C-alpha positions as CSV (number, residue, x, y, z in Angstrom):
1,M,91.4,119.5,88.7
2,G,95.2,119.9,89.5
3,M,97.0,117.1,89.3
4,G,100.1,117.8,87.3
5,M,103.1,115.8,86.0
6,G,105.0,115.8,89.0
7,M,108.2,115.8,86.5
8,G,111.1,117.1,87.0
9,M,113.2,117.3,83.7
10,N,116.5,118.5,82.9
11,D,118.0,119.1,80.1
12,T,119.6,115.4,79.8
13,D,116.4,114.0,80.4
14,A,114.5,115.9,78.0
15,E,116.8,115.0,75.1
16,R,116.9,111.5,76.1
17,I,112.9,111.3,76.0
18,H,113.2,113.3,72.3
19,S,115.7,110.0,71.0
20,F,113.2,107.9,72.8
21,E,110.9,109.4,70.6
22,S,112.1,109.9,67.1
23,D,114.6,107.0,67.5
24,Q,112.6,103.7,68.2
25,A,110.0,103.1,66.1
26,D,106.7,101.1,67.1
27,S,107.1,97.5,65.2
28,V,110.3,96.9,67.8
29,L,109.4,98.5,71.1
30,S,108.2,96.2,73.7
31,I,104.7,97.0,75.3
32,P,106.2,98.3,78.2
33,D,107.9,100.7,75.7
34,K,105.0,101.2,73.8
35,V,102.8,102.2,76.6
36,V,106.1,105.2,77.5
37,K,105.5,106.0,74.9
38,R,102.3,107.4,74.4
39,I,102.2,108.6,78.0
40,V,105.2,110.6,76.6
41,N,102.3,112.5,73.9
42,L,100.7,113.3,77.5
43,Q,103.1,115.6,78.7
44,M,101.0,119.1,78.3
45,W,98.1,117.4,79.7
46,K,96.9,118.7,83.5
47,G,94.3,117.4,85.9
48,W,91.5,115.0,85.1
49,E,92.5,114.6,81.7
50,L,95.8,113.6,82.5
51,V,94.9,110.9,84.9
52,V,92.0,109.8,82.8
53,G,94.8,109.4,80.2
54,I,97.9,107.4,82.3
55,G,94.7,105.5,83.1
56,D,92.7,104.4,80.1
57,I,96.5,103.9,78.3
58,I,97.4,101.1,81.3
59,V,94.5,99.5,81.0
60,E,94.4,99.1,77.8
61,A,97.4,98.0,77.1
62,F,98.3,95.7,80.5
63,F,94.9,94.7,82.0
64,A,92.9,94.2,78.1
65,G,90.4,97.8,78.6
66,S,89.3,95.9,82.1
67,I,89.9,97.7,85.3
68,E,88.2,95.1,87.0
69,Q,91.0,93.2,85.9
70,Y,93.7,95.4,87.2
71,R,91.7,95.2,90.2
72,R,91.9,91.5,90.7
73,R,95.9,91.7,89.7
74,G,97.2,93.4,91.9
75,R,96.4,97.5,90.8
76,V,99.8,99.2,91.2
77,S,101.7,96.0,92.6
78,S,100.6,93.8,89.5
79,K,103.9,92.8,87.9
80,A,103.6,94.4,84.6
81,V,102.8,98.1,86.4
82,R,105.6,97.3,88.3
83,R,107.7,96.2,85.2
84,L,106.5,99.9,83.6
85,L,107.4,101.9,87.0
86,A,110.9,100.6,86.0
87,N,111.2,102.0,82.7
88,D,113.7,103.9,82.4
89,H,111.8,105.9,79.5
90,L,109.1,106.8,81.4
91,P,108.9,110.8,81.3
92,M,107.8,111.3,85.0
93,S,108.5,109.6,88.2
94,S,107.6,106.4,89.6
95,A,105.6,107.7,92.5
96,S,103.8,110.4,90.2
97,L,102.8,107.1,87.9
98,S,101.5,105.2,91.0
99,R,99.7,107.9,92.5
100,A,97.7,109.1,89.3
101,L,96.9,105.6,88.4
102,R,95.3,104.9,91.8
103,T,93.7,108.3,91.5
104,Y,91.9,107.1,88.4
105,E,91.0,103.2,90.6
106,L,89.0,105.5,92.7
107,A,87.8,107.6,90.4
108,D,86.1,105.2,88.5
109,R,84.5,103.5,92.1
110,M,83.2,106.9,92.6
111,G,81.6,106.9,89.3
112,S,83.9,110.2,89.1
113,L,85.2,109.1,85.2
114,V,81.6,110.0,84.0
115,S,80.1,112.2,86.1
116,P,82.8,114.3,88.3
117,V,81.5,114.6,92.1
118,K,81.1,118.3,92.8
119,H,83.6,120.4,94.6
120,L,86.4,117.8,94.3
121,L,89.3,118.2,93.3
122,V,92.1,115.4,92.6
123,S,94.3,116.7,95.7
124,H,90.4,115.7,97.6
125,Y,91.3,112.5,96.0
126,Y,94.8,112.2,97.4
127,A,94.1,113.2,100.8
128,V,92.1,109.5,101.1
129,L,94.1,107.5,99.2
130,P,95.8,106.0,102.9
131,L,92.1,104.7,103.7
132,R,91.1,101.1,102.8
133,D,88.0,101.3,99.5
134,E,85.0,101.7,101.1
135,E,86.1,104.5,103.6
136,Q,87.8,106.1,100.9
137,E,84.7,106.0,98.9
138,K,82.6,107.4,102.8
139,L,84.6,110.3,102.9
140,L,84.8,111.4,99.7
141,R,81.1,111.8,99.2
142,E,81.2,113.7,103.1
143,A,84.1,115.9,101.6
144,S,81.7,116.7,98.2
145,E,78.2,117.5,100.4
146,Q,80.1,119.7,102.7
147,R,82.3,121.0,100.4
148,W,85.3,120.4,102.8
149,S,88.8,121.9,101.9
150,K,91.9,119.6,101.0
151,R,93.0,120.5,104.1
152,A,89.5,119.8,106.2
153,L,89.3,116.3,104.3
154,E,93.5,115.7,105.0
155,A,92.4,116.6,108.7
156,E,90.0,114.2,108.9
157,V,92.0,111.4,107.1
158,A,94.8,111.6,110.0
159,S,92.1,111.4,112.8
160,R,90.3,108.4,111.4
161,R,94.0,106.7,111.0
162,P,94.5,104.0,113.5
163,S,97.0,104.8,116.3
164,R,100.4,102.4,116.8
165,R,99.3,100.9,120.3
166,G,101.8,98.2,122.4
167,G,105.3,97.5,122.0
168,P,107.0,97.6,118.7
169,R,105.7,95.5,115.5
170,R,108.3,93.3,113.9
171,L,109.5,95.3,110.7
172,P,109.1,93.9,107.4
173,R,111.8,93.0,105.5
174,F,112.3,95.7,103.0
175,Q,113.0,97.9,105.7
176,K,115.4,96.5,107.5
177,T,116.9,95.9,103.8
178,L,116.6,99.9,103.4
179,R,118.1,100.3,106.5
180,R,121.4,98.1,106.3
181,L,122.1,99.9,103.3
182,S,121.2,103.2,104.7
183,R,124.2,102.4,107.4
184,V,126.4,101.4,104.4
185,V,126.6,104.6,102.7
186,S,126.5,106.3,106.0
187,D,129.8,105.4,107.3
188,D,132.5,107.5,106.6
189,H,135.2,105.7,104.7
190,A,132.0,103.6,102.4
191,L,133.0,106.3,99.3
192,A,136.2,107.5,100.5
193,D,137.9,107.4,97.3
194,I,135.5,107.9,95.2
195,E,138.0,110.3,93.3
196,Q,139.8,106.8,92.3
197,A,136.9,106.3,89.3
198,D,139.0,109.0,87.4
199,A,141.2,105.9,86.8
200,L,139.0,102.8,86.3
201,E,138.9,100.9,82.8
202,P,135.9,100.4,80.6
203,E,134.5,97.6,81.7
204,Q,135.0,99.0,85.5
205,L,132.8,102.1,84.9
206,A,130.5,100.0,82.9
207,E,129.8,97.5,86.1
208,V,129.3,101.1,88.4
209,R,126.3,102.3,86.0
210,D,124.5,99.4,85.7
211,A,125.3,99.5,89.8
212,L,123.9,102.6,90.2
213,E,120.9,102.0,87.9
214,H,119.7,99.4,89.5
215,L,120.2,100.5,93.1
216,E,118.1,103.7,91.9
217,R,115.2,101.8,90.0
218,V,114.2,99.4,92.9
219,L,114.7,102.7,95.2
220,S,112.3,104.1,92.9
221,L,109.5,101.4,93.1
222,V,109.7,101.5,96.7
223,Q,108.8,105.5,97.2
224,A,106.3,104.4,93.8
225,Q,104.9,101.9,96.3
226,L,104.4,104.2,99.3
227,V,103.6,107.1,97.7
228,G,101.0,105.1,95.9
229,N,99.8,104.0,99.2
230,G,99.5,107.4,100.1
231,Q,102.0,106.9,103.2
232,F,104.1,109.6,101.7
233,P,103.3,112.5,100.2
234,G,105.4,112.4,97.0
235,P,109.1,113.2,96.1
236,R,110.5,116.0,97.9
237,R,112.6,117.4,94.5
238,A,111.3,120.0,92.8
239,S,109.0,120.1,90.1
240,P,107.4,122.8,87.3
241,T,103.6,121.0,87.9
242,A,103.1,120.4,91.8
243,P,100.5,117.6,91.3
244,D,98.3,118.6,94.0
245,S,98.3,122.7,92.4
246,D,94.7,123.2,91.9
């Protein structure tokens, strides 16, 4: 089945991960770092092998090997998984990891981890992620029986999602925050003096770096949550191994 890592690593990323693999002793790594190190070793895996590998590692490390405990503690939204998604050494996008975990959990409910459901690819599982649990299972079984293509299943999912009616709904706080942030950086004068970065003192550069890394982690978590929910199609950046390939 065709689920790729969703990675877009450049030379700097590869060097950073190699350093992480080579220089860190297991005895001094935190649990999230140990988990990331194990995920790094899955870089050449694909399809169900990759999904199961990621799921098994995370459920074993954070949920005592119990997928039921993973469900009870909030699945992708659990504190343990959110900490992992923010790890700087993660060798794949947080959105790709989130989607893999949700696929793993759905596959467990379908019994696919033990006996794969006929005629279903990983991309079929992705297509139903926006739906409620019971709808996911029902529609996947129908897709298997009818031998639907991924596109046919996506169309069926789209037809079942409720349309918005009535007046505008109240915006969630995170969306308001993103709007304000977008307005700030869209201002013509907000970053007009960026060339002055050359004159910053080391302490100022460190502050800028910390702020950028914090923003990157926070925005990655937001994207991971939306992609994991099936509300976004996935990261827009180019990737050598597309998650929906086969």
